[in-house]
N, C-alpha and C positions, 0 to 999 in steps of 0.2 A: 549630462544627467536627464536632460530634456527628454530625449526620445523614451527614457525608461520611467521616469516617473511622472510625465506629463507637463504641459505648459507652465502649471502653477510653481513649478520648481525653478523657475528662471525668471519670473515677473518680478518688477520692483515698484510696481504701481500700486500705493497703500490701499485702494479701492479694490484691486484685484486681489489683492492678498487678503483682505476680509472676504471677498467674495467666495475666493477657492477653498478658504477656511469653513465657511458656512456649508459649501458645497459637500466636502468631505465628512464633516459632523452629519449631514442629512444622509450621506452615502453609506456611512457606517450604522445608521439607524434602520434603513430601509434594505440594503445590499450588504453584500460582503465590503464594498468599499476598495476595491483592487484595480478599478478601472483607470486605464491611462490615456488621457483624452488629448487632442491636436489642438483644439482651438477652443476660444471662448465660446462660441455659439453651440459647440459640442457639449460643454459643459451645461450651458441653459437648457438645451433639449433634453441631456439625461436628467437634469433636477425635474423637469417638468413631466417627463416620462415615469419618474420614481413617484412624484406627488401622485398623479392621475393612479397608478397601481397602488398606492396606500388609501387612495379614496375608495376607489374600487374592492379593494380587500376587506375596508371597514364595512363598507355598505353590504357585502356579502354576509360577513360574520354578524352585524347586527341583524339581518333578516332571518339569520339560521338559529340564532339567539330567541328571537320573537317566536319563531315556530316552535323550536324546543320547549320555551317556557308556556307557550299557550297549551300544548299537549300535556305539560305537566300539570297545568292546573285543570284541565278538563278531568285528567286521570284522578286527580285529588278530590275534584265535586263527585264523580262517579263513585269513589271508595267511600266519600262521606255518605251518600244517600244509600249505597248498599247496606252500611254498616246501620243506619236508620231503619231500612226496611228489616233487617235482621232481628232489630231489637224489637220492633213492632210485633213481628210474626212470634218471637218467642213468647210474648205476654197476651198473644191471640187477639190483637187489636182488629176490629172490624176493617173490612178491606175499603169500605167508604172513607172511614176515616184515614186508613192510609194511605188513600190517594191525596186527601186533604193536606195531609202531614207532609208526604213529598212534594205535592205542587207547592207548597209555602216554601220548603226548603231551597227547592230548585229556583224560585223566584229571588230567595235572599244571596244563594250562591251566584246569581245573574247579576246582582247588584252589586257586589264586590267593587267593581272598577268605579260605579259611581260612588260607593262610599268612600273609597280611597280619594276620588276627587273631592268630594264633599269635605273630608278631614284636610285636604290640603288649602281648600277655600276657606276654612274656618280662621286659618292663620292671616289670612289677608284683609285689607280693610274693607268696609261693608261696601263701599262703591265699586272697588275692583271685582269683589263677589259678583254684585250684581252684573256687571260688566261680562265676566267669563260665562256666568249662566246664562246671557243673552245670546251670546256667539254660539252657545250649545242649540238654542232654539233655531237661530238662523240657518244652522246647517240643516236642521229637519224643513224648514220653510222652503228653502233651494231646491229640495228634491221634487216639489209639486210643481207639475208644469206650467199652469196659469200664473206662478210667482216667479218663474225664471227671468220674464222679460221685465220684471220691476228693476229699478236702478237700485244699489246699496242701501241706500238711505230708507227707500220705503220698504225693503225686505227686512231690515232692522226693526222698523215700526212696526211691521205685521208680527215678528217673533215677538215683539214686546207683549202683543196683545194675548198670547197663549198663557193659559191657566192650568195649573198641574192637577189632575185627579186620578183616581184609584179605583178598581174594581176586583172583586172577589170572584173566584170559581163560580161558573154558572149564572153570574150577573148578566144582564141584558145591557150591553153599553147601547147599542141601537136597536130599536124594535120596529119589525117589518110594519108598515102602513101608519105609523106615525109621522107626521109633519117635520121635516129635517130643520133644525136651527144652527146646527154645528158639524164641524169636522174634527177627525181625532188624527193624533200620533201617537204610535206605540213607541214608547221609551224600553219597556222592559215587558215580558209575559209574552203569552199566546192567545188568541182568540179564533174562533171558528165563524165563517159566513155561513149563515143559514138561510137559505131560500124555501119559500112554501112549497109543499110536495102533495100532490092528494094520490091516495092509494085506496084499493079495496080490501076489506077485511075477508074472513072466510066466508061471511053471508053474501058477499058481493055489495056490502053498504061502502059508500064513500068514507075515506078517514082523512082528515087533513093532519099532515106531521111536515117534518122540515128535513132538508138534506143538507148535507154539509157539502159545499162545493170549494172552497179553499181557507187556509189558515192564515192569519194575520202573525207576522213575527215581528221583531225588534226592528225599528226602523222604518216600517210600513205606516202608510197614512190611508184612511177611509172616511167616507162621509162628505167628500169634497162637493158633491152636486147640491148639497144644501146650501153653499154659498154662492151657487150661479142660479139654481132655481128654488128659493126658500120656501115656495108653496107647494112643491113636488114632495108627494109622499114616499118615504123610505120602501126600496125595492128588496131589500132582506135584512134579516136580523144580524146582529155582531154579538155573539157571546162569550165571555170570558172563559177560557179552558183552564188557565191558571191565575193568579194573582198578577194583576196588571197595573203597569204605572203610565199613566199617559197624559198627553197634553192636550188641551181643546181650545179650538178656535171659534168663537160664536160670530152668527152672522151681523149682529147688530153691531159688535165691537168692529167688525171688518168694514161696514157700511159707514161707521162715524168716522173711521180713519180715512177711507177714501174721500169722503166728503171734506175732510181737513185738508188732504193732499190737493184736490182739486180746485181749492180757494187759494 
């Protein structure tokens, strides 16, 4: 029966019997389980190939599920905002107030992931909550080129200096011409980068205004020049476009930290 059913039908070694039993269970779970192999190495090779195919399949399925879930969440968010807009139009809410409400709703929907994380963290011990929150900040700090060369402990210390702050739509997070004292990390929301611009009105008179040159989104950082040249004035204004959740890193805190590490 060896040529028909494979070498495992003829073995008398206890270890090999258990191995072949495991192999056939594994084969039945991953394939049709009808292969008849000639040697022990063939069985090992087949088991490894089946394991790799199972891992690959799991990776593909997980990525596809993540894409579908993300698209479903985005579709649900859009439907929620459309419903809100329809209700406000029905009651003839002023357009400016509509924009404020939709901006706040968009910010709230974007916070869903953060809210879920916060709900999970609430069940953890306080020390573990602080540790998880700290490593979220470390990810932000690592994106800044001037911090990438620091060793992990120093980056962790820098992340520990971040302070949370908030901004409402139209708030100036940074104002052109002021002396910079901190840099910022955008956690949620959008903000416009505005540079001064001089134009002429109909009578030929110069009019100072601002021009939007970029938009800051989640995960971006800005104002880092203030940490390198603290006496330098801001070269642009940063105005909140939506409700913004930010982290702030002050120059004084960073200097105190570097003095401590240099000692």
